N, C-alpha and C positions, 0 to 999 in steps of 0.2 A: 303264429305269434312271432319267434326271429323271423321269420320271412320280413312281414309288414313293417319290426324294426329296421330293419336293413334296408329295404325299398324305401320309408319312409327319409331315412339320415340321409340317402342316394337325392331323391327331388328337392331338399333343403336345401341342401347342400350346391344343386344343379341352379335353385332359387337365388341363393347366395352372390353364384360365381355372376349370373345374370345381370342383379343389384350393382353387386360391384363395377361391371361393365357398363350398364347403364348411367353408374353417378359420375363415373372415370370421363365417358361421351360427354355428358351433359355439362359438366365442370370444364372441360377443352372448349364445346361451345361457345359457354357463358364467356370466359374466358376470352375466348377470340370475340364474343361481340361485343366484350367491356373494350377490349382494348383498341377496334376498326369504332367504335363508336364517335360518328363525330357535333358536335354543341352549335345550335342553332338557337338562335334568341328572336323570337316574332315579337313586332312592335305595333301599334295602331288602335285609336281609340275615340270616343265621341261620341260618335252612333254605332250603329248593329253592321251600317257597309262597310263600317273600316273595321271589322272583327271578321263576320261571315265568312270571310275566304281565308282569312288567317286556319279561321277553325277548319274549315273543309281542306286545310294541306296537311292538317295533324294527322290526320290515318297512316295518308304514303309519307310524312317524313319519320314515324313510328318504325312504319316496315322497314326502310330503309336504316333502321340502327340510330336515326338522330338521337342526342338528348334534346331536348325540348324546354326552353324556359319562355316567360312573357313580361316584357315590361308596359304599365299600362300605368293609366290616373291613377290618383286613389282610394274616387269613390266611382268612377266611370263605371255606363253600363259594362263596357268588357270586363271587369274584375269578375264580376256573376257570369257570366259565361264562359270567361276562359277557367274557372275556376270549378266550373261544371263538370268539367273537359277533364280533371285532374292534373293538369299544367300548373306548373310552380310560378308565381305572381309575383313581382314586385311593383308596385307602385312609387311614383314619382312626381313632384311638383310640378303641373303644367300651367302653362297659361295660354290662353284663346289667343290666337292673331285676327286681329281684325280689319277691313280694309273703310271700316265707317269713326267716325270721331264718339270715344268713349272715352270714360275718366280711365276705365279700368286698362285702357293703354299704355298708364303710367304706371301702374303697376306690374301688369303682367309679363313684362320684358326681364323683374325679377325674375317673375316665377320660375320664366325658359331657363335663365342663368341656372336658379339649384335645381332645376330638373336634368342640365346638365351634367355639375359636379356628379349628381346624383347616379349620374346615366354612367359617368366616368367607373365609378366609385364598383360598380353593381357587371361592366362590364370586365373588370378588372379580376373580382370577384366570381363569375360564371366564366372565363376565357371560350367566348365563341368562338369557330371558325367560322361564323357568316352571320351577320343580320338580314331579315327579311321584314321589310317596312311595309304596310301597306295604308299607311296615310292617317288624317288627321291632325291636331296640335300636337296630343302625346308625343308623337313619332320624332318633330323634330331635335329634340334635344338629344335624342335614341340614337339617331344617325349621325348627327355631327357630332358623337361622344366616339363614336364607331369609326370615323372618317378620321378621328383626332390617334385612337391606336390603333390606326392602319389594321382595321375588321373591316372584309370587302360585306358592302352593305349595296341589296337587291330590294328595289320598290316596286311598286305597286297602283298604278293611277286607272282608277274607274271610269269615271267620265271623257268627257271627249274633250274638254280643254284641264291641264295640268292647277289643281288646286296649291292656294298659298304654300299648306304645309308643303306641298313636294315640289314644288318650284325652288323653294329654300332648301330641298333635299338634296337633288338632282345632282348638283355637282358634286356631291359626296354617294352617288352612287356610282357602279360601275358596272349596273345595266335596269333598264325603268320598261317595266313590263306594261302591256296597255292594251284596254277591251275594243276597243275600236279604230280601224284601218285610218279613219278622220285626226286621232291625234297623233299620228307618226310626224306631221309637221309640224308640229310644237316641242317636240323633243328631240336631242342632239343623236342625229344619226348615229352614231358611233356606239349610243349605250340604248335605241327604243326595239324593243323587240316586242311584234304583237303576240300575245297569251293568249287573249279572253280572257274573263274572270273566273276564278276558282269555285264552282257550284257542289255545293254539301251534298254529298252522295246517299245520305240518307233520306234526302228531296226527293229521288226518282224510286222510291219503294214503297210508298205510301198506300195504307191501304184505304182505301175510300168505304167499307162498311164499316170502319170502326169510326170514322169521321161521323158517318150518319149515326150510329148509336149514341155516338158522343153528343150531337147536338138535337139528337130525339127527332128524326127526318123520318121520311119517308120516298118511297121511290119512284112517287108520282110524278113529280116535279125535278124541272133543272134546279142546281142551287149553282146562286152567284154568291162569290168568298169577295170584299170590301175590305184592305188594306189600306190603313192611313201613313204606315211606314210605323218605323218603332214608340215614336211618342203620340202618335195618333195626330188627325188631322180636322179642326174644329170645319172647315166648306165642305168637308166631304161626308164629313159625320150628318150636320145639318142639315144636306142636299138628299142625303139616303133618307133618310128619317121623316121627311117632308114628304118623300114621296110612298113612304112603307107600303101603305093599302093596297095602292097599284102597280107596286114591284111583286109583291105576297100576291097575287092572283097569277103569276105568271113563273114566280120563282121562289124555293126557297132561300134562305140569304144567312151565310156565315158575315159578321161583322165583326172585326179586329179595330176596336175603337182608341186603344190608347188609354193608357194611364188614366183613369178619373173622371173616363171620357163615357161611361154607363149610363144608362137612359133606366131608371126603375119603374118607369111607365110603362117601359114595354118587357119588362121579363117576361110574363107569363106568356106574351106572344106566341101563337101557334107560327114553327116555319122558321123565325127570326131565333139567331141564338149570336149571343154579342159577346164578346170576351175585352178584357184592358189589352190581354197579349196570351198569347199559346208559345210553348215553345216543343215537347215533344208532338204533340198535337198537330203542328204544320202541318205535316207530309201528308197528312191521310186526308184534310182538309185540302189541299192539293189535289189530292188524289180526284177527290170526291166533286169538285167544283167544274163546272163548265164554263163560266164566264167569269173574269177578275179584276176588279176595278183596284188601281194601284197606285203610289207615287210612280215617279218613272229615275230612280236611285239606280245607278249604273247597276249592281249587285240584282237589286229586286228584279229588275228586267230580263237579266242573263237568267238569272235563277226563272221565269216565265217562258221564256225561249227554249229551255231547253226540256221545261216541261211541257211544250208543247200546249202551251192555254193562252187562247183567244183573248184580248184584253185590253181596258181600256186604263191610256195612263194618263193621270192628270196630273201635271208636271208642277213643282212649287215655281211660283211668280216670280221674274228676273228682282220683283223689289223684296223676295224674302230670300232670294239665295244672290247668287253669282250668274242665276241663269245656268247652270251647266244641266240641272233634269230637264229641261226643253231641248237643247241641244240634245242630249239624250234619245228623248218621245217622238224632238223630229226624225232622225236618223232611223227608228224601227220604222214608226209611220212610211216613210219612204220605202224600207226594202217589204211593206205591206204584214210587217208583224204584231201592227197596232193601232188601234184609233188613240185619235191625241184629243184630249178636249183641257184644254189651256183654262186655266180658274179663273180669268176673267171671263170668261161665258159658261162658266158652271152654275145651274141654278138646278133644283127640282125635274122641272121640265127637261131642259138639255141631257142631264146626265138619264133619265128613264129611256129616250130618243136613244141617244148611243147604245146604250145595254140592247136594246131591241134590236141594234141595228147588228152590234157585232154577233149578238144570238141567232139571228137568220144569219149570216156570213160564216159558221163558226169552218167548215169544209176551206175556206179558200185560205182563211188567215195561220189554219194547222197544214193547209198547202204550201204555204211559205216560208215556214218555220219550218220544214221539213227540208226545205232546198238551202237553208242558212248557212251548210257548212261547218255549224260551231266546233271549234277546238276542243280538245281534248286538253282543257288549259293547266291540271292539275301535273298530269305528267309531265309538261310541255316547263312549266317551271318547275318542276321536282328536275328537270335534265337540266334547266337552269343552271340551277343550286350546285349544285355535281360538274358541274365546267366550270362556274365557278371558281369552284376547290381546287382544282385539277390545276390549274395555272400557276 
C-alpha cells in the first residue's frame, strides 16, 4: 500500500507537470496566433455567383489566421450562405445599379449613399487590414468606403467583361483578379491579375453513392444533372419536362429547378428527382452526374471545368442580361469544354439532341478539360492578398 501510494503520487505529479507545460505552450501559441491575426472583410452578393468564390476562400483564410467578417445586403441570399459558414455577417442598405430605365433608378442611389455611410462605420468598427470584393451591387458602397478609409481593396471579376458594379469599383482597387485571359484587355494593366475562379474544394470530394441513394436511383442508367441557376430557369425547366419521357429512356435525371418551380405532377416519376435547391448534397450530385445542363455563369462553368464534367451551356440571352454569359459560353465552346445551346434556339427537341451529342462525345470533352491547365485560384489569390498586405 505505501508503494502504491508513492507511485500514484509520482505519476500524479508528473501528469500535473505535463498538463501545466501543455497549458503554457497552448497559451503561448494562442497568444502568438491572436497577435499575428490579420483582419479581412469579404463582400459581394445578389446572386450565388457573387458569394460562392468568397466561401471558397474562407478555409484558406482561416488557415492563414485571418479574422474574417462579411458585409452584404440585409436580406440577400448571401446572408444565409455566409451565416451557414459561421462568419460574422453585417447587412447594409444596397441599391441595384441598372442600365435601363426604371423608376427605382430615382430611389436606389440614395440606398447606395446610405450603404456607403453604413460601410464607413462598419469598417471603422471592424478595422480590417484588407477588403476582398466579389462584386455585385452590394459591394460598391463597401469598396468605396474602404478607399475612403485607405484600406487596400482587391476585387474579382468572374465574367469576360467587367460588370457595372466592378467598373465603378476598379478605380478604388489595388488589384483586379479575373477568370479569363480575354478579360485582361478590359482592365488597367497595372492592376489586372489572371487568377481563375476560386472553386469550393468540397465540390471535389463528392460521393456518387450518397447522391444515388438520396435520389433513389439505380446504377443501370447514366445521370443527367440539370441546373438552371440559383433562381431557376423557366425555359430550361419547360424544355426538360417537355421531353422527360424520351430522356428518361436513356438517363436518370436530377433537376435543380429553383424556388417555387417544382412540378407536383412529376413527384413520383421513377428516375426523376427534382429539387428547388440543394446545398450539402450538390457535391455528391456532381460526382454522380455524367452530363450537366447549366446556365453559363462564370463560377458555374469554372466548377464544371474543375470537375471535368461534359456539359451543355444555355447562357442567359442578351435581352435578359448584359450578354456576359454568352461570352463565357463561347469561350468554353471555343476551347472544347462545352456544347453551347443559346436560349433562342432552345426547344425540347434541340435540348434532347444536345444531350445525346454530348453524352456520345464525353471522352473528347474530358480530354480538352484535362488539358486546360486550370490554375490553383485559391492559392494565387491568397498570395496576392499577402503580397498586398506586405506593402
